[in-house]
C-alpha positions, 0 to 999 in steps of 0.5 A: 810722781813719787815712787810707790811700792806695790803688792800683788794678791791672787784673786779673780772674783772682782773681774770677770774671769777670762775663759777659753770658749766661743765669744759672746755675740755681744759688743760689750764682750772683751776678748784678750789672745783668745779668752773671754773676759766677760762684759765691759762697762759702757759709759755714753757711747765708749765701752771700758773693758773689764780688767786692765790690758795684759790680764790673765791668770799669772797677771791679775793686774794686767801688764805695764807699759811704757807710752807707746809700746804694743808690749807689756811687762809684768812685775818684779819677781814674776816669770815676766819680770822684764830685762832692764836695758839703759838707753833705747833700741835702735828702732821700734821694730828693735825693741824686745817684748821682755825688755824694759827700756830706761831710755825709751823715746817717742817714736811716734806721738800718734802710735797709739791713737786709732791708726797707730801701730802700737795699739796694745789692746785686742782687735776693735779696742784701743788705748782711751783718749784724754777727754775719755780719761777725763769723763772717767776722772769726773765719775771717780771723782764724784762716786769712787772708792778704794775697796778690798775684795777677796784680797785685791785692793781696787778702785771701784767707779759705779756706773748706773747699776754696774761698776768699773774696778781699776786694780791697784797696779801701781807702776814701773819707774823710770829706773825700772822698779816695779815690785809687788808689794802695794799700795793704793796707787793705779795710772791708766795711759791715755793716748793723747800727746801735749806739746810742752812738759811732760807730754803724756797723760794718765789718770792717776788714783791714789789714797787722797787723789784722783787727777790726770797727771802728765809724765814721761814716756818711760814710765810703765803704766796700766792700760784699760782698753776701750771702743767706741760702740757704733 
């Protein structure tokens, strides 16, 4: 994946603004760090969160996650810009939340699975599977388009009378660079692992492409949490 520059524009209007109030008694509502971020979008029996994981007033694109990590980091030039370290932590438990590791390894290929210990999503939510991202890819390819509203560049995926907005959050490359200037680029990790090549799948969106890509775990990409409706 070629390195892309990323921009950051301050706006709340595209997404449901997070509010610290009593959560709505609704299985579609996405709550992160005690903040009600509004209702997700149901595609079949899977609900997609309305914002990227790590979203708050200081992280309108959410945070960027190395595959299998519970903690994400912000962008270059932000207060949450991570420290960059060569190599990897001695163990998973030694990983520092504010650090990007160039040599981030695979500690456990199921760490983002249903019972994995590294799930970055709120309770009841999880990282989507490959097949769930493939469902989203089909919708995006058929009906999606890049839009700009209130200064934020997003990929809009219509779902019935609603729409899922994927902000052009870019990514943090294997050298640890993720600057604010932004082009049309978004990537969403899946929890799925394959046994050959670059093993970790993600949905990749840019100006000309809608595809499932396979990358190394040390990249920092976005996570869009999901939950299964019972």
